[in-house]
C-alpha positions as CSV (number, residue, x, y, z in Angstrom):
1,M,0.0,0.0,0.0
2,L,1.1,3.8,-0.8
3,L,1.3,6.6,1.9
4,V,0.9,9.8,0.1
5,I,1.3,13.3,2.2
6,D,0.6,16.8,0.6
7,V,1.9,19.5,2.4
8,G,-0.4,22.8,2.1
9,N,0.4,26.3,3.1
10,T,-3.2,25.1,5.6
11,N,-3.2,21.6,6.0
12,I,-1.4,18.1,5.7
13,V,-3.4,15.5,4.1
14,F,-2.4,11.7,4.6
15,A,-4.3,9.4,2.2
16,V,-3.4,5.3,2.0
17,H,-4.4,3.9,-1.5
18,D,-3.9,-0.1,-2.0
19,G,-4.0,0.4,-5.5
20,N,-7.1,0.2,-6.7
21,K,-9.0,2.8,-4.5
22,W,-8.2,5.1,-1.7
23,L,-8.6,3.4,1.7
24,G,-8.7,6.6,4.1
25,T,-7.8,10.1,4.0
26,W,-7.2,12.4,6.7
27,R,-6.1,16.1,7.3
28,F,-3.7,17.6,9.8
29,A,-3.0,21.6,10.1
30,T,0.1,22.5,8.7
31,M,2.5,22.8,11.8
32,A,6.3,23.3,11.6
33,N,6.7,22.6,15.1
34,R,5.1,18.9,15.0
35,T,7.3,16.4,15.1
36,S,7.1,12.5,13.8
37,D,6.0,11.1,16.8
38,E,3.0,13.6,17.4
39,Y,2.1,12.9,13.9
40,A,2.5,8.7,14.0
41,A,1.0,8.7,17.1
42,T,-2.5,10.7,15.5
43,L,-2.0,8.8,12.0
44,F,-1.5,5.1,13.6
45,F,-4.7,5.5,15.5
46,L,-7.0,6.8,12.6
47,M,-5.7,4.1,10.3
48,S,-6.7,1.3,12.6
49,K,-9.7,2.5,12.8
50,H,-9.8,2.5,9.2
51,N,-8.7,-1.0,9.6
52,I,-5.5,-0.2,7.8
53,P,-2.4,-2.1,9.1
54,A,0.7,0.4,9.5
55,D,2.9,-2.6,8.6
56,K,1.0,-3.1,5.0
57,I,2.8,0.4,3.9
58,T,4.9,-1.0,1.8
59,R,5.7,2.8,-0.5
60,A,5.3,6.5,0.5
61,I,5.9,10.0,-1.6
62,I,5.5,13.9,0.1
63,G,4.5,16.8,-1.5
64,T,5.4,19.9,0.0
65,V,5.5,23.5,-0.5
66,V,6.5,24.0,3.3
67,P,10.0,23.3,3.8
68,P,10.5,23.4,7.3
69,V,7.7,20.2,8.0
70,L,9.7,18.3,5.5
71,Y,12.4,16.3,7.6
72,Q,9.9,15.6,10.6
73,L,7.6,13.5,7.6
74,L,11.1,12.0,6.2
75,L,11.5,10.9,9.5
76,L,7.9,9.7,10.0
77,C,8.3,7.5,6.9
78,R,11.3,6.0,8.0
79,K,11.4,5.3,11.9
80,W,7.5,4.0,11.7
81,F,6.5,2.9,8.6
82,L,10.2,1.8,7.2
83,V,9.7,3.5,4.2
84,D,12.5,5.7,2.1
85,P,9.5,7.9,0.8
86,I,9.9,9.3,-2.7
87,V,9.9,13.8,-1.9
88,A,8.2,15.4,-5.0
89,S,10.3,17.4,-6.9
90,S,10.9,19.2,-11.1
91,S,13.7,15.9,-11.2
92,L,11.7,12.9,-11.1
93,D,10.2,11.5,-14.0
94,W,7.3,13.4,-14.3
95,G,5.9,12.0,-18.3
96,F,5.8,15.5,-19.5
97,E,8.1,18.4,-20.4
98,I,8.4,21.5,-17.9
99,R,8.0,24.8,-20.2
100,T,9.0,27.3,-18.0
101,D,11.9,29.5,-18.1
102,N,13.2,28.0,-14.4
103,P,11.1,24.2,-13.9
104,K,12.8,24.2,-10.6
105,E,10.7,27.3,-8.8
106,V,7.6,25.4,-9.9
107,G,5.5,24.6,-7.0
108,V,4.8,21.0,-7.0
109,D,1.1,21.2,-6.0
110,R,1.7,22.7,-9.7
111,L,2.8,19.8,-11.3
112,L,0.8,17.5,-9.5
113,N,-2.5,19.0,-10.2
114,G,-1.3,19.4,-13.8
115,L,0.0,15.5,-13.9
116,A,-3.1,14.1,-12.6
117,A,-5.6,16.6,-14.4
118,H,-4.0,15.2,-17.7
119,Q,-4.7,11.4,-16.8
120,L,-8.3,12.1,-15.9
121,Y,-9.4,14.5,-18.2
122,G,-6.7,15.0,-21.3
123,G,-6.1,18.5,-22.9
124,P,-5.5,21.2,-23.4
125,L,-7.0,21.9,-19.7
126,V,-6.5,24.5,-16.5
127,V,-6.6,23.7,-13.1
128,V,-7.9,26.6,-10.9
129,D,-6.3,26.3,-7.3
130,L,-8.9,27.7,-4.9
131,G,-6.3,27.3,-1.7
132,T,-4.3,29.6,0.1
133,A,-3.5,30.9,-3.2
134,T,-5.4,31.2,-5.9
135,T,-3.6,29.7,-9.4
136,F,-4.2,28.8,-12.6
137,D,-2.0,26.1,-14.6
138,V,-2.1,25.5,-18.1
139,V,-1.2,22.0,-19.8
140,D,-1.4,21.8,-23.6
141,Q,-2.7,18.6,-25.0
142,D,0.3,16.6,-24.8
143,G,0.4,17.0,-21.1
144,N,3.3,19.3,-21.1
145,Y,3.2,22.1,-18.4
146,C,3.3,25.3,-19.7
147,G,2.5,27.9,-17.0
148,G,0.1,29.7,-15.4
149,V,-1.1,32.5,-13.2
150,I,-0.3,33.0,-9.6
151,S,-3.2,35.2,-7.4
152,P,-4.0,35.7,-3.8
153,G,-6.5,33.6,-2.6
154,L,-10.1,34.7,-1.3
155,T,-9.3,34.0,2.6
156,L,-5.6,36.2,2.7
157,S,-8.1,38.5,0.9
158,L,-10.9,38.8,3.1
159,E,-8.1,39.0,6.0
160,A,-6.4,42.0,4.2
161,L,-9.8,43.6,3.6
162,H,-10.3,43.0,7.7
163,S,-6.4,44.2,8.7
164,A,-6.2,47.1,6.3
165,A,-9.3,48.6,7.2
166,A,-10.2,49.2,10.6
167,R,-14.0,49.7,10.1
168,L,-14.2,46.4,8.1
169,P,-15.4,43.2,10.2
170,R,-13.8,40.0,9.5
171,I,-16.5,37.4,7.7
172,G,-16.5,34.2,6.3
173,I,-17.3,33.4,2.9
174,G,-20.3,32.6,0.9
175,R,-22.5,32.8,-2.2
176,P,-25.0,36.2,-2.0
177,Q,-28.1,36.3,-3.5
178,S,-27.4,39.6,-4.7
179,V,-24.4,41.7,-6.4
180,I,-25.6,44.7,-4.7
181,G,-24.8,44.4,-1.2
182,K,-27.1,46.7,1.0
183,E,-24.9,46.6,4.3
184,T,-20.8,46.3,4.7
185,I,-20.7,42.4,5.3
186,G,-23.0,42.4,2.1
187,A,-21.1,44.3,0.8
188,M,-17.8,42.9,1.2
189,R,-19.4,38.8,0.3
190,S,-20.6,40.6,-3.3
191,G,-16.7,41.7,-3.6
192,I,-15.1,38.8,-2.9
193,Y,-17.1,36.2,-4.0
194,W,-18.1,37.9,-7.4
195,G,-15.0,39.3,-7.7
196,Y,-13.6,36.2,-7.9
197,I,-15.5,34.6,-10.1
198,G,-14.9,37.4,-12.6
199,L,-11.0,36.9,-11.9
200,I,-12.0,33.2,-13.0
201,E,-13.8,33.8,-15.7
202,G,-11.0,36.9,-16.9
203,I,-8.5,35.1,-16.9
204,I,-9.5,31.4,-18.4
205,E,-11.0,33.8,-22.1
206,R,-7.4,35.2,-21.8
207,I,-5.5,32.0,-21.6
208,K,-7.8,30.4,-24.5
209,K,-6.7,33.2,-26.7
210,E,-3.2,33.6,-25.7
211,F,-3.0,29.6,-26.2
212,L,-5.3,30.4,-29.4
213,V,-8.0,28.2,-28.4
214,S,-11.7,28.2,-28.4
215,E,-12.4,25.9,-25.6
216,I,-10.5,24.7,-22.8
217,T,-11.4,22.3,-20.2
218,V,-11.3,23.7,-16.5
219,V,-11.0,21.5,-13.8
220,G,-11.5,22.9,-10.0
221,T,-9.4,22.1,-6.8
222,G,-9.4,23.2,-3.7
223,G,-11.7,23.5,-0.8
224,L,-13.0,26.6,-2.4
225,A,-13.9,24.9,-5.3
226,P,-16.9,23.4,-5.3
227,L,-18.3,27.2,-3.6
228,L,-17.3,29.6,-6.3
229,A,-18.2,26.5,-9.2
230,E,-22.4,27.2,-8.0
231,G,-21.6,30.9,-9.7
232,T,-19.5,30.0,-12.7
233,P,-20.2,27.4,-15.7
234,V,-16.7,27.6,-16.6
235,F,-15.6,24.5,-14.3
236,K,-15.9,21.3,-16.7
237,E,-15.0,19.0,-13.3
238,I,-14.6,19.7,-9.4
239,N,-11.8,17.5,-8.2
240,S,-11.0,18.0,-4.3
241,E,-8.5,15.5,-4.7
242,L,-6.5,16.0,-7.2
243,T,-2.9,16.5,-5.8
244,L,-3.4,13.2,-3.9
245,E,-4.0,11.6,-7.8
246,G,-1.3,13.2,-8.8
247,L,1.1,12.1,-5.5
248,R,-0.1,8.6,-6.6
249,I,0.5,8.3,-10.6
250,L,4.1,10.5,-9.6
251,A,4.9,7.5,-7.2
252,D,3.7,4.6,-9.8
253,K,5.8,6.8,-12.1
254,N,9.3,6.4,-9.6
255,S,10.7,3.7,-8.4
256,S,12.2,4.7,-5.5
257,G,9.7,5.2,-1.8
258,N,10.1,1.6,-1.2
259,K,10.6,-0.5,2.1
260,I,13.8,0.4,4.2
């Protein structure tokens, strides 16, 4: 069985795949000071609740955009699962070209999303990841990664509004029924929600023109993708497990990450 570890700025997702399906998926808050023993204590308990024997883990892969947590996760795999994990990086065999000026600086989460989306949905396509940042990643017909767009995420934008404007409250994200807000909170919710809908639709149209295509498959991922998809027909697919699927596919393409 394969242990997959996806480290984002907000959450770390652990998942186990048996070669046919996902057996369990668990989320931890991303904390740089959490030790391998703390991960193991909680993870072993959760796995036991799903009847997943820890000694059946024979491979592992880690994808991270938060370097400070990597050491403890490596230690978790080696000490507790007796597995030397693959660490996702641009130097691995991805099965496609990274057509950017500096491939090493592309976040592995973006490459993983492109890898999984192309295998699942074909190309050309754009992956819109609605997480801490809102990213757009372009993949061509053959699966090659062609670059993309990075903008602030919805939560970051809300926090910036609250922090920089003394009289604006901290609010949650939701879909407003009207564009014109009748009070401050309604106006803020409208600006964030419909503003990001406009951002997504506008950037997708510009990508299509620059990519010289009339149609392109748009795949949404990240925690806020289902909410944003309610407000626009631009998304053809929503897949919250896209990065996990990318890690699984990458592990299958690369032969290390086996039992020590």
